[in-house]
N, C-alpha and C positions, 0 to 999 in steps of 0.2 A: 604413116602419117594420116592418110585418108580415113583410116578406121578410128583414129583418135578424134578427128574433127566432128564426126557424126554424133557421138554421145554428148560432146560439149554443145553442139548446136541444138540437139534435142533438149538438153537441160535448160538452155537459154530460152528456147521457145516455150517450154513449160512454165518457167519463171515469169515470162512476159504475160502468159495467159492468166496466171494467178493474180498478177498486179492489175490487169485489165478487169478481172472479175471483182476485185475489191473497189476500184475507183468509181464505178457507177453508183455503188451504194453510198459512198461518201458524197458524191456530187449531187445525188438525189436528195440527200438530207439537207443540203444548203440551198438557199434560194436568193434570187436577186431582189433588191429593194433600193429605195432612196430615202434620204433624210428629208423630212417635211420642211424643216427650217434649220437654221444653225443650232447646233446642240452639242453638248459635251459628251464624248465617249469616256466612260469611267472604268476603273480597274475592277469594279464589282457592281452587283445589282442594287445600288443605292447611291443617293447623293452624298453619303458619308465617305465614299471611296474617292481616292484622288483622280484627277482628270488625266486621262491618257493623251487625248488630243481633242481640239475643238473641230467639229465637223461643219463644213459650209452647207448652205441650203442645197438640196438636190444632189448630195454626195452619193455616188454609187456604192452601195453596201452589199455584203453577202451576209445573210442571216442564217445562223447555225441552229437556232432554237430560242425559245423563250422560257422564262420561269413558269411554274405551274399556274400562277395566277395571271400570267400574261401581262405583267407590269414592266419587266425588263427583258431585253433580248441580247443574246451573245452575237456580236457582229464583227466583221472585219471591214476595213477601208484601206485599200492598198496593203501596206505591210503592218498596219496597226490592227490590234485585236482588243476588244473590250465590250462593255455593256452600255446600251443606250435605252433610255426610257421608251417603251413600246408606243406611246402616244406621239412620238416624233419619227416613227418609221412607217413608210408606206410601201406596201407590196402591190403587185399587179394582180387584180382579180377581175375577170370578165372584161379585160381590155382597158381597165382604168386603175389608177393608183388609189388604194384605200389604206387607211390607218390600221395598224395591227391592233386588234381587240380580241377579247376572249372568244367571240363568235367567229371572227375571221381566221384566227390562227389555225384551228384544226381544219377549216374548210380549204385553205390553201396548202395544207400539209406541213405547217411549222410544228416541229416536235418540242417536247418539254425537255429542258436541260437544267442541270443543277450547277451551282458554283461551289468550288472547294479550293483548298490550299494548293492542290496539284495544278489547278488552272493558273493560279497566281504564280506558282513556281515555273510554269511553262512559259508564260508570256512576259513576265516583268522582272526577270533577274537583273537586267541592266538598269532598271529605274532607280532613282535616288530613294524612293520610299519602299523599295522591295523588302528590306529587313524589318518593316513595321507591320507585318501581317497581324500580329496580336492586337495592335492598336486599332487597326481598321476593322478587323473581323469581330472584335469583342462587342457584345451587346452594349448599347449606350443607355444608361439610366436616364429617365426623364428628369429634367431640371426641377428643383423644388419650386412650388408656386410661391410667388411673393407674399409676404405676410408679416405681421408684427407679433412677436411672442410676448405674452404677458404672464406674470406669475400666477400660481394657483392660489388656493384659498389661504394657506399659511404653510409653515414648514412641515406640518404633518398632514397637509391637505392633499389635493388631487394633482399636484404638479403644475404643468404649464398648459396653456391653451394658445393656439395660433389664430389670430384674427386676420382673415383675408380681406383684401380690398372689397368694399361694397357690402361688408358683413359686420354686424355687431353681435356681441355675445355677452351674456351675463352668467356668472357661475356662483353658486351658493353652496356652502358646506353645512351639513347638519348630521351629527352623529355618525361620522365616518363615511357619509355618502355625499358625493358632489352631484348637484342637479343644476340645470340651467336651461336657457333658451337662446337660440341663435336666430338672428334675423338676416336673411339673404335679400339683398336689393338688386333687382335686375336692371338692365340698361334702360328700360323704358318706365322705370318707377314702380314696377311690380315687386311685391315683397312676399317672402315665404318665411313662416315662423316654424322653427323646429324646436322641440323640447325633448329632454331626455335626462337620465341620471345614470351614474356609475358608482360602484362601490370601490373603496380603496383596497379592500381585502382580496 
């Protein structure tokens, strides 16, 4: 029995040493921080992602890294994990709290991290919006600018033109070519005149 215990104890000691060797690397990659004010923790690095939890001012955070442009950081607060805008996170640098910026992040050792569906699958399985990854992760098209569509020259003319607020346009048809001028009016009364022509062919 004594001979059996020694190999088992040796195996357990080796396993413990491996775990201890791994843990310092993970701990050194994370860093303590606080939230500057109350702010939303989100499920991804954008305000387009759902809110995980609202953070109070001066919440104790652990920062795991920030996006390459240092605009959003992957953080945890208690058992919650998500993304917070870097401008609302303060780390301790030279004994004082400073906001995370592109200059500060590498100085204090914050690494670059990326966001992916595996992150979503790891932390948000139990959330009501978990099954909507494609809705939140899909690129959002810019909404169309408001304007009034007007008809072209005629049925065989140049089609339609869109007149934006603060802009006037005139379109003329001549031998299969549309030409015209548009006038842009700025907020302070300044105007710009643009001219051009386009062929229907």
